[in-house]
PyMOL Python script that loads the backbone (N, CA, C, O; Angstrom):
from pymol import cmd

cmd.read_pdbstr("""\
ATOM      1  N   MET A   1      29.116 -29.756 -41.978  1.00  0.00           N
ATOM      2  CA  MET A   1      28.685 -29.581 -42.977  1.00  0.00           C
ATOM      3  C   MET A   1      27.217 -28.277 -42.827  1.00  0.00           C
ATOM      4  O   MET A   1      26.149 -28.867 -42.664  1.00  0.00           O
ATOM      5  N   HIS A   2      27.081 -26.844 -42.860  1.00  0.00           N
ATOM      6  CA  HIS A   2      26.398 -26.445 -42.557  1.00  0.00           C
ATOM      7  C   HIS A   2      25.426 -26.599 -44.030  1.00  0.00           C
ATOM      8  O   HIS A   2      25.696 -26.867 -45.201  1.00  0.00           O
ATOM      9  N   THR A   3      23.877 -26.199 -43.102  1.00  0.00           N
ATOM     10  CA  THR A   3      22.570 -26.744 -44.216  1.00  0.00           C
ATOM     11  C   THR A   3      22.331 -25.099 -45.081  1.00  0.00           C
ATOM     12  O   THR A   3      23.139 -24.222 -45.387  1.00  0.00           O
ATOM     13  N   GLN A   4      21.103 -25.200 -45.233  1.00  0.00           N
ATOM     14  CA  GLN A   4      20.524 -24.056 -45.979  1.00  0.00           C
ATOM     15  C   GLN A   4      20.299 -23.163 -45.503  1.00  0.00           C
ATOM     16  O   GLN A   4      20.521 -21.972 -45.722  1.00  0.00           O
ATOM     17  N   ARG A   5      19.523 -24.053 -44.346  1.00  0.00           N
ATOM     18  CA  ARG A   5      18.387 -23.205 -43.317  1.00  0.00           C
ATOM     19  C   ARG A   5      20.049 -22.592 -42.525  1.00  0.00           C
ATOM     20  O   ARG A   5      20.370 -21.422 -42.733  1.00  0.00           O
ATOM     21  N   GLU A   6      20.692 -23.228 -41.919  1.00  0.00           N
ATOM     22  CA  GLU A   6      21.916 -21.922 -41.248  1.00  0.00           C
ATOM     23  C   GLU A   6      22.486 -21.229 -42.045  1.00  0.00           C
ATOM     24  O   GLU A   6      22.681 -20.159 -41.468  1.00  0.00           O
ATOM     25  N   TYR A   7      22.928 -21.179 -43.158  1.00  0.00           N
ATOM     26  CA  TYR A   7      23.431 -20.239 -43.634  1.00  0.00           C
ATOM     27  C   TYR A   7      22.382 -19.056 -44.279  1.00  0.00           C
ATOM     28  O   TYR A   7      22.979 -17.985 -44.171  1.00  0.00           O
ATOM     29  N   ARG A   8      21.528 -18.919 -44.682  1.00  0.00           N
ATOM     30  CA  ARG A   8      20.267 -18.220 -44.528  1.00  0.00           C
ATOM     31  C   ARG A   8      20.407 -17.473 -43.312  1.00  0.00           C
ATOM     32  O   ARG A   8      20.969 -16.380 -43.252  1.00  0.00           O
ATOM     33  N   ARG A   9      19.825 -18.151 -42.223  1.00  0.00           N
ATOM     34  CA  ARG A   9      19.952 -17.336 -40.769  1.00  0.00           C
ATOM     35  C   ARG A   9      21.531 -16.960 -40.612  1.00  0.00           C
ATOM     36  O   ARG A   9      21.744 -15.780 -40.334  1.00  0.00           O
ATOM     37  N   SER A  10      22.446 -17.647 -40.727  1.00  0.00           N
ATOM     38  CA  SER A  10      23.693 -16.503 -40.165  1.00  0.00           C
ATOM     39  C   SER A  10      23.788 -15.338 -41.153  1.00  0.00           C
ATOM     40  O   SER A  10      24.215 -14.270 -40.716  1.00  0.00           O
ATOM     41  N   ARG A  11      23.431 -15.434 -42.454  1.00  0.00           N
ATOM     42  CA  ARG A  11      23.025 -14.270 -43.635  1.00  0.00           C
ATOM     43  C   ARG A  11      22.179 -12.891 -43.367  1.00  0.00           C
ATOM     44  O   ARG A  11      22.438 -11.857 -43.983  1.00  0.00           O
ATOM     45  N   SER A  12      21.495 -12.953 -42.720  1.00  0.00           N
ATOM     46  CA  SER A  12      20.688 -12.568 -42.115  1.00  0.00           C
ATOM     47  C   SER A  12      20.338 -11.878 -41.121  1.00  0.00           C
ATOM     48  O   SER A  12      19.380 -11.132 -40.920  1.00  0.00           O
ATOM     49  N   ILE A  13      21.410 -12.274 -40.371  1.00  0.00           N
ATOM     50  CA  ILE A  13      21.636 -11.428 -38.164  1.00  0.00           C
ATOM     51  C   ILE A  13      21.998 -10.037 -39.085  1.00  0.00           C
ATOM     52  O   ILE A  13      21.129  -9.194 -39.310  1.00  0.00           O
ATOM     53  N   PRO A  14      23.156  -9.932 -39.500  1.00  0.00           N
ATOM     54  CA  PRO A  14      23.709  -8.586 -40.079  1.00  0.00           C
ATOM     55  C   PRO A  14      22.795  -7.267 -40.246  1.00  0.00           C
ATOM     56  O   PRO A  14      22.743  -6.189 -39.655  1.00  0.00           O
ATOM     57  N   VAL A  15      21.984  -7.948 -41.500  1.00  0.00           N
ATOM     58  CA  VAL A  15      20.734  -7.546 -41.862  1.00  0.00           C
ATOM     59  C   VAL A  15      19.443  -6.867 -40.735  1.00  0.00           C
ATOM     60  O   VAL A  15      19.131  -5.678 -40.677  1.00  0.00           O
ATOM     61  N   ILE A  16      18.868  -7.954 -39.940  1.00  0.00           N
ATOM     62  CA  ILE A  16      18.259  -7.337 -38.842  1.00  0.00           C
ATOM     63  C   ILE A  16      19.021  -6.568 -37.804  1.00  0.00           C
ATOM     64  O   ILE A  16      18.174  -6.052 -37.075  1.00  0.00           O
ATOM     65  N   VAL A  17      20.156  -6.270 -37.423  1.00  0.00           N
ATOM     66  CA  VAL A  17      21.127  -5.504 -36.994  1.00  0.00           C
ATOM     67  C   VAL A  17      20.774  -4.329 -37.254  1.00  0.00           C
ATOM     68  O   VAL A  17      20.237  -3.407 -36.641  1.00  0.00           O
ATOM     69  N   ALA A  18      21.187  -4.523 -38.329  1.00  0.00           N
ATOM     70  CA  ALA A  18      21.106  -2.933 -39.449  1.00  0.00           C
ATOM     71  C   ALA A  18      20.225  -2.001 -39.461  1.00  0.00           C
ATOM     72  O   ALA A  18      20.330  -0.775 -39.515  1.00  0.00           O
ATOM     73  N   VAL A  19      19.293  -2.738 -39.402  1.00  0.00           N
ATOM     74  CA  VAL A  19      17.804  -2.305 -39.750  1.00  0.00           C
ATOM     75  C   VAL A  19      17.135  -1.808 -38.498  1.00  0.00           C
ATOM     76  O   VAL A  19      16.298  -0.919 -38.336  1.00  0.00           O
ATOM     77  N   PHE A  20      17.912  -2.871 -37.404  1.00  0.00           N
ATOM     78  CA  PHE A  20      16.969  -2.445 -35.995  1.00  0.00           C
ATOM     79  C   PHE A  20      17.643  -1.086 -35.445  1.00  0.00           C
ATOM     80  O   PHE A  20      17.082  -0.178 -34.833  1.00  0.00           O
ATOM     81  N   VAL A  21      19.318  -1.213 -35.917  1.00  0.00           N
ATOM     82  CA  VAL A  21      19.987   0.181 -35.216  1.00  0.00           C
ATOM     83  C   VAL A  21      19.543   1.543 -35.816  1.00  0.00           C
ATOM     84  O   VAL A  21      19.201   2.562 -35.215  1.00  0.00           O
ATOM     85  N   ALA A  22      19.636   1.303 -37.190  1.00  0.00           N
ATOM     86  CA  ALA A  22      18.171   2.456 -38.402  1.00  0.00           C
ATOM     87  C   ALA A  22      17.163   2.776 -37.684  1.00  0.00           C
ATOM     88  O   ALA A  22      16.961   3.991 -37.701  1.00  0.00           O
ATOM     89  N   VAL A  23      16.403   2.151 -37.021  1.00  0.00           N
ATOM     90  CA  VAL A  23      14.936   1.848 -36.438  1.00  0.00           C
ATOM     91  C   VAL A  23      15.021   3.068 -35.642  1.00  0.00           C
ATOM     92  O   VAL A  23      14.448   4.138 -35.847  1.00  0.00           O
ATOM     93  N   VAL A  24      16.236   2.582 -34.216  1.00  0.00           N
ATOM     94  CA  VAL A  24      16.325   3.757 -33.188  1.00  0.00           C
ATOM     95  C   VAL A  24      17.305   4.858 -33.478  1.00  0.00           C
ATOM     96  O   VAL A  24      17.093   5.829 -32.752  1.00  0.00           O
ATOM     97  N   GLY A  25      18.394   5.030 -34.377  1.00  0.00           N
ATOM     98  CA  GLY A  25      18.927   6.066 -34.523  1.00  0.00           C
ATOM     99  C   GLY A  25      17.416   6.998 -35.162  1.00  0.00           C
ATOM    100  O   GLY A  25      17.202   8.076 -34.608  1.00  0.00           O
ATOM    101  N   GLN A  26      16.617   6.636 -36.081  1.00  0.00           N
ATOM    102  CA  GLN A  26      15.575   7.939 -36.549  1.00  0.00           C
ATOM    103  C   GLN A  26      14.423   8.082 -35.673  1.00  0.00           C
ATOM    104  O   GLN A  26      13.590   8.986 -35.604  1.00  0.00           O
ATOM    105  N   ALA A  27      14.561   6.906 -34.961  1.00  0.00           N
ATOM    106  CA  ALA A  27      13.759   7.021 -33.696  1.00  0.00           C
ATOM    107  C   ALA A  27      13.976   8.143 -32.739  1.00  0.00           C
ATOM    108  O   ALA A  27      13.092   8.958 -32.476  1.00  0.00           O
ATOM    109  N   LEU A  28      15.343   8.171 -32.151  1.00  0.00           N
ATOM    110  CA  LEU A  28      16.084   9.128 -31.844  1.00  0.00           C
ATOM    111  C   LEU A  28      16.163  10.116 -32.039  1.00  0.00           C
ATOM    112  O   LEU A  28      15.846  11.009 -31.253  1.00  0.00           O
ATOM    113  N   VAL A  29      16.666  10.282 -33.288  1.00  0.00           N
ATOM    114  CA  VAL A  29      16.509  11.861 -33.917  1.00  0.00           C
ATOM    115  C   VAL A  29      14.804  12.622 -34.063  1.00  0.00           C
ATOM    116  O   VAL A  29      14.386  13.779 -34.117  1.00  0.00           O
ATOM    117  N   LEU A  30      14.239  11.384 -34.084  1.00  0.00           N
ATOM    118  CA  LEU A  30      12.853  12.383 -34.336  1.00  0.00           C
ATOM    119  C   LEU A  30      12.301  13.129 -32.726  1.00  0.00           C
ATOM    120  O   LEU A  30      11.690  14.183 -32.548  1.00  0.00           O
ATOM    121  N   PHE A  31      12.719  12.269 -31.873  1.00  0.00           N
ATOM    122  CA  PHE A  31      12.258  12.286 -30.649  1.00  0.00           C
ATOM    123  C   PHE A  31      13.073  13.718 -30.318  1.00  0.00           C
ATOM    124  O   PHE A  31      12.847  14.567 -29.456  1.00  0.00           O
ATOM    125  N   ASN A  32      13.916  13.656 -31.154  1.00  0.00           N
ATOM    126  CA  ASN A  32      15.172  14.984 -30.221  1.00  0.00           C
ATOM    127  C   ASN A  32      14.598  16.195 -31.203  1.00  0.00           C
ATOM    128  O   ASN A  32      15.000  17.331 -30.951  1.00  0.00           O
ATOM    129  N   ASP A  33      13.656  16.004 -32.336  1.00  0.00           N
ATOM    130  CA  ASP A  33      13.364  17.086 -33.118  1.00  0.00           C
ATOM    131  C   ASP A  33      11.973  17.696 -32.003  1.00  0.00           C
ATOM    132  O   ASP A  33      11.855  18.850 -31.592  1.00  0.00           O
ATOM    133  N   PHE A  34      11.493  17.089 -31.852  1.00  0.00           N
ATOM    134  CA  PHE A  34       9.988  16.982 -31.716  1.00  0.00           C
ATOM    135  C   PHE A  34       9.569  17.565 -30.303  1.00  0.00           C
ATOM    136  O   PHE A  34       8.427  17.967 -30.077  1.00  0.00           O
ATOM    137  N   GLU A  35      11.073  17.579 -28.939  1.00  0.00           N
ATOM    138  CA  GLU A  35      10.852  17.445 -27.841  1.00  0.00           C
ATOM    139  C   GLU A  35      10.757  19.109 -26.771  1.00  0.00           C
ATOM    140  O   GLU A  35      11.608  19.883 -26.333  1.00  0.00           O
ATOM    141  N   PRO A  36       9.753  19.061 -26.734  1.00  0.00           N
ATOM    142  CA  PRO A  36       9.379  20.659 -25.877  1.00  0.00           C
ATOM    143  C   PRO A  36      10.850  20.618 -25.294  1.00  0.00           C
ATOM    144  O   PRO A  36      11.339  19.595 -24.817  1.00  0.00           O
ATOM    145  N   GLY A  37      11.470  21.767 -25.375  1.00  0.00           N
ATOM    146  CA  GLY A  37      12.703  21.774 -24.765  1.00  0.00           C
ATOM    147  C   GLY A  37      13.230  23.259 -25.137  1.00  0.00           C
ATOM    148  O   GLY A  37      12.511  23.916 -25.890  1.00  0.00           O
ATOM    149  N   ASN A  38      14.417  23.830 -24.672  1.00  0.00           N
ATOM    150  CA  ASN A  38      14.876  24.994 -25.174  1.00  0.00           C
ATOM    151  C   ASN A  38      15.363  25.169 -26.217  1.00  0.00           C
ATOM    152  O   ASN A  38      15.314  26.303 -26.694  1.00  0.00           O
ATOM    153  N   ASP A  39      16.051  24.024 -26.990  1.00  0.00           N
ATOM    154  CA  ASP A  39      16.818  23.883 -28.011  1.00  0.00           C
ATOM    155  C   ASP A  39      15.355  23.759 -29.702  1.00  0.00           C
ATOM    156  O   ASP A  39      15.577  23.593 -30.902  1.00  0.00           O
ATOM    157  N   SER A  40      14.104  23.928 -28.992  1.00  0.00           N
ATOM    158  CA  SER A  40      13.350  23.621 -30.332  1.00  0.00           C
ATOM    159  C   SER A  40      13.867  23.980 -31.778  1.00  0.00           C
ATOM    160  O   SER A  40      14.804  24.765 -31.920  1.00  0.00           O
ATOM    161  N   PRO A  41      13.219  23.371 -32.871  1.00  0.00           N
ATOM    162  CA  PRO A  41      14.201  24.063 -34.191  1.00  0.00           C
ATOM    163  C   PRO A  41      13.014  25.554 -34.497  1.00  0.00           C
ATOM    164  O   PRO A  41      12.996  26.088 -35.607  1.00  0.00           O
ATOM    165  N   SER A  42      12.241  25.977 -33.512  1.00  0.00           N
ATOM    166  CA  SER A  42      11.684  26.482 -33.958  1.00  0.00           C
ATOM    167  C   SER A  42      12.130  27.993 -33.511  1.00  0.00           C
ATOM    168  O   SER A  42      12.013  29.003 -34.204  1.00  0.00           O
ATOM    169  N   ASP A  43      12.715  27.899 -32.076  1.00  0.00           N
ATOM    170  CA  ASP A  43      13.478  29.237 -31.761  1.00  0.00           C
ATOM    171  C   ASP A  43      14.179  30.050 -32.443  1.00  0.00           C
ATOM    172  O   ASP A  43      14.375  31.184 -32.005  1.00  0.00           O
ATOM    173  N   GLY A  44      14.933  29.460 -34.192  1.00  0.00           N
ATOM    174  CA  GLY A  44      15.869  30.351 -34.595  1.00  0.00           C
ATOM    175  C   GLY A  44      17.003  29.444 -34.203  1.00  0.00           C
ATOM    176  O   GLY A  44      17.867  30.315 -34.301  1.00  0.00           O
ATOM    177  N   SER A  45      17.594  28.510 -33.881  1.00  0.00           N
ATOM    178  CA  SER A  45      18.613  27.781 -33.215  1.00  0.00           C
ATOM    179  C   SER A  45      19.316  27.516 -34.796  1.00  0.00           C
ATOM    180  O   SER A  45      20.485  27.793 -35.063  1.00  0.00           O
ATOM    181  N   ALA A  46      18.583  27.076 -35.510  1.00  0.00           N
ATOM    182  CA  ALA A  46      18.633  26.359 -36.620  1.00  0.00           C
ATOM    183  C   ALA A  46      19.284  27.414 -37.550  1.00  0.00           C
ATOM    184  O   ALA A  46      20.416  27.168 -37.969  1.00  0.00           O
ATOM    185  N   THR A  47      18.731  28.455 -37.875  1.00  0.00           N
ATOM    186  CA  THR A  47      18.783  29.712 -38.518  1.00  0.00           C
ATOM    187  C   THR A  47      20.140  30.306 -38.476  1.00  0.00           C
ATOM    188  O   THR A  47      20.903  30.572 -39.404  1.00  0.00           O
ATOM    189  N   MET A  48      20.345  30.536 -36.510  1.00  0.00           N
ATOM    190  CA  MET A  48      21.749  30.517 -36.080  1.00  0.00           C
ATOM    191  C   MET A  48      23.244  30.203 -36.528  1.00  0.00           C
ATOM    192  O   MET A  48      24.257  30.795 -36.901  1.00  0.00           O
ATOM    193  N   ILE A  49      22.635  28.519 -36.189  1.00  0.00           N
ATOM    194  CA  ILE A  49      23.302  27.868 -36.615  1.00  0.00           C
ATOM    195  C   ILE A  49      24.211  27.996 -38.509  1.00  0.00           C
ATOM    196  O   ILE A  49      25.344  28.050 -38.987  1.00  0.00           O
ATOM    197  N   THR A  50      22.897  27.986 -38.917  1.00  0.00           N
ATOM    198  CA  THR A  50      23.484  27.899 -40.808  1.00  0.00           C
ATOM    199  C   THR A  50      24.457  29.122 -40.612  1.00  0.00           C
ATOM    200  O   THR A  50      25.675  28.964 -40.694  1.00  0.00           O
ATOM    201  N   ALA A  51      23.688  30.761 -40.263  1.00  0.00           N
ATOM    202  CA  ALA A  51      24.569  31.845 -40.443  1.00  0.00           C
ATOM    203  C   ALA A  51      26.200  31.376 -40.158  1.00  0.00           C
ATOM    204  O   ALA A  51      27.003  31.364 -41.091  1.00  0.00           O
ATOM    205  N   ALA A  52      26.690  30.901 -38.425  1.00  0.00           N
ATOM    206  CA  ALA A  52      27.510  30.940 -38.418  1.00  0.00           C
ATOM    207  C   ALA A  52      28.645  30.131 -38.980  1.00  0.00           C
ATOM    208  O   ALA A  52      29.817  30.274 -38.630  1.00  0.00           O
ATOM    209  N   ALA A  53      28.159  29.159 -39.993  1.00  0.00           N
ATOM    210  CA  ALA A  53      28.555  27.928 -40.907  1.00  0.00           C
ATOM    211  C   ALA A  53      29.144  28.504 -41.834  1.00  0.00           C
ATOM    212  O   ALA A  53      30.339  28.453 -42.125  1.00  0.00           O
ATOM    213  N   LEU A  54      27.820  29.395 -42.602  1.00  0.00           N
ATOM    214  CA  LEU A  54      28.705  30.451 -43.740  1.00  0.00           C
ATOM    215  C   LEU A  54      29.228  31.496 -43.057  1.00  0.00           C
ATOM    216  O   LEU A  54      30.270  31.315 -43.687  1.00  0.00           O
ATOM    217  N   SER A  55      29.492  32.422 -42.361  1.00  0.00           N
ATOM    218  CA  SER A  55      30.374  32.934 -41.822  1.00  0.00           C
ATOM    219  C   SER A  55      31.531  32.435 -41.934  1.00  0.00           C
ATOM    220  O   SER A  55      32.438  32.681 -42.729  1.00  0.00           O
ATOM    221  N   ARG A  56      31.444  31.680 -41.046  1.00  0.00           N
ATOM    222  CA  ARG A  56      33.019  30.389 -41.089  1.00  0.00           C
ATOM    223  C   ARG A  56      33.691  30.322 -42.579  1.00  0.00           C
ATOM    224  O   ARG A  56      34.842  30.617 -42.900  1.00  0.00           O
ATOM    225  N   ALA A  57      32.779  29.914 -43.265  1.00  0.00           N
ATOM    226  CA  ALA A  57      33.117  29.310 -44.661  1.00  0.00           C
ATOM    227  C   ALA A  57      33.355  30.739 -45.335  1.00  0.00           C
ATOM    228  O   ALA A  57      34.211  30.687 -46.218  1.00  0.00           O
ATOM    229  N   GLY A  58      32.775  32.060 -45.117  1.00  0.00           N
ATOM    230  CA  GLY A  58      33.386  33.462 -45.693  1.00  0.00           C
ATOM    231  C   GLY A  58      32.429  33.140 -47.034  1.00  0.00           C
ATOM    232  O   GLY A  58      32.762  33.438 -48.181  1.00  0.00           O
ATOM    233  N   ALA A  59      31.139  32.455 -46.656  1.00  0.00           N
ATOM    234  CA  ALA A  59      29.923  32.699 -47.837  1.00  0.00           C
ATOM    235  C   ALA A  59      28.997  33.866 -47.081  1.00  0.00           C
ATOM    236  O   ALA A  59      29.172  34.244 -45.923  1.00  0.00           O
ATOM    237  N   ILE A  60      28.018  34.329 -47.960  1.00  0.00           N
ATOM    238  CA  ILE A  60      27.221  34.998 -47.321  1.00  0.00           C
ATOM    239  C   ILE A  60      25.886  34.763 -47.537  1.00  0.00           C
ATOM    240  O   ILE A  60      25.762  34.433 -48.716  1.00  0.00           O
ATOM    241  N   GLU A  61      24.633  34.774 -46.871  1.00  0.00           N
ATOM    242  CA  GLU A  61      23.706  34.651 -46.747  1.00  0.00           C
ATOM    243  C   GLU A  61      23.221  34.921 -47.516  1.00  0.00           C
ATOM    244  O   GLU A  61      24.070  35.634 -48.051  1.00  0.00           O
ATOM    245  N   ILE A  62      22.004  34.962 -48.433  1.00  0.00           N
ATOM    246  CA  ILE A  62      21.314  35.655 -49.364  1.00  0.00           C
ATOM    247  C   ILE A  62      20.017  34.809 -49.381  1.00  0.00           C
ATOM    248  O   ILE A  62      19.862  33.937 -50.237  1.00  0.00           O
ATOM    249  N   PRO A  63      18.714  35.171 -48.053  1.00  0.00           N
ATOM    250  CA  PRO A  63      17.363  34.411 -48.526  1.00  0.00           C
ATOM    251  C   PRO A  63      17.316  34.606 -49.819  1.00  0.00           C
ATOM    252  O   PRO A  63      17.942  35.291 -50.629  1.00  0.00           O
ATOM    253  N   SER A  64      16.027  33.508 -49.862  1.00  0.00           N
ATOM    254  CA  SER A  64      15.216  33.356 -51.474  1.00  0.00           C
ATOM    255  C   SER A  64      14.136  34.136 -51.513  1.00  0.00           C
ATOM    256  O   SER A  64      13.721  34.736 -52.504  1.00  0.00           O
ATOM    257  N   GLU A  65      13.546  34.131 -50.130  1.00  0.00           N
ATOM    258  CA  GLU A  65      12.755  35.175 -50.536  1.00  0.00           C
ATOM    259  C   GLU A  65      12.158  35.366 -48.730  1.00  0.00           C
ATOM    260  O   GLU A  65      12.228  34.537 -47.822  1.00  0.00           O
ATOM    261  N   PRO A  66      11.562  36.844 -48.710  1.00  0.00           N
ATOM    262  CA  PRO A  66      11.568  37.428 -47.411  1.00  0.00           C
ATOM    263  C   PRO A  66      10.890  36.692 -46.257  1.00  0.00           C
ATOM    264  O   PRO A  66       9.843  36.068 -46.426  1.00  0.00           O
ATOM    265  N   PRO A  67      11.391  36.763 -45.312  1.00  0.00           N
ATOM    266  CA  PRO A  67      11.012  36.359 -43.667  1.00  0.00           C
ATOM    267  C   PRO A  67       9.149  36.678 -43.908  1.00  0.00           C
ATOM    268  O   PRO A  67       8.425  37.510 -44.454  1.00  0.00           O
ATOM    269  N   ALA A  68       9.053  35.661 -43.261  1.00  0.00           N
ATOM    270  CA  ALA A  68       7.343  35.285 -43.086  1.00  0.00           C
ATOM    271  C   ALA A  68       6.689  36.839 -42.252  1.00  0.00           C
ATOM    272  O   ALA A  68       7.322  37.339 -41.323  1.00  0.00           O
ATOM    273  N   GLY A  69       5.336  37.462 -42.772  1.00  0.00           N
ATOM    274  CA  GLY A  69       5.019  38.478 -41.871  1.00  0.00           C
ATOM    275  C   GLY A  69       5.545  39.794 -42.237  1.00  0.00           C
ATOM    276  O   GLY A  69       5.058  40.907 -42.035  1.00  0.00           O
ATOM    277  N   ARG A  70       6.919  39.359 -42.966  1.00  0.00           N
ATOM    278  CA  ARG A  70       7.075  40.804 -43.273  1.00  0.00           C
ATOM    279  C   ARG A  70       7.180  41.344 -44.599  1.00  0.00           C
ATOM    280  O   ARG A  70       7.682  40.610 -45.451  1.00  0.00           O
ATOM    281  N   PRO A  71       6.771  42.574 -44.955  1.00  0.00           N
ATOM    282  CA  PRO A  71       6.842  43.210 -46.505  1.00  0.00           C
ATOM    283  C   PRO A  71       7.525  43.544 -47.184  1.00  0.00           C
ATOM    284  O   PRO A  71       8.055  44.577 -46.774  1.00  0.00           O
ATOM    285  N   THR A  72       8.037  43.096 -48.542  1.00  0.00           N
ATOM    286  CA  THR A  72       8.580  43.535 -49.731  1.00  0.00           C
ATOM    287  C   THR A  72       9.048  45.270 -49.469  1.00  0.00           C
ATOM    288  O   THR A  72       8.425  46.314 -49.277  1.00  0.00           O
ATOM    289  N   ALA A  73      10.410  44.902 -49.579  1.00  0.00           N
ATOM    290  CA  ALA A  73      10.975  46.552 -49.666  1.00  0.00           C
ATOM    291  C   ALA A  73      10.915  47.118 -51.204  1.00  0.00           C
ATOM    292  O   ALA A  73      11.277  48.268 -51.453  1.00  0.00           O
TER     293      ALA A  73
END
""", "prot")
cmd.dss("prot")
cmd.show_as("cartoon", "prot")
cmd.util.cbc("prot")
cmd.orient("prot")
């Protein structure tokens, strides 16, 4: 027969594992985003990926505001 203490412990193990996986996964995502290297988000690769995905879907990308540093026409 299980005691109440054993039941609580067995019920909390999946929660602990899920929290651990979430924390490690988020840490890896943040490390990958801020890691210095060739794939940094500031080099424009994110914009190119977005444009490619939109083009494949047959959509047209219309920016909501002009790029920084360029005067409006």
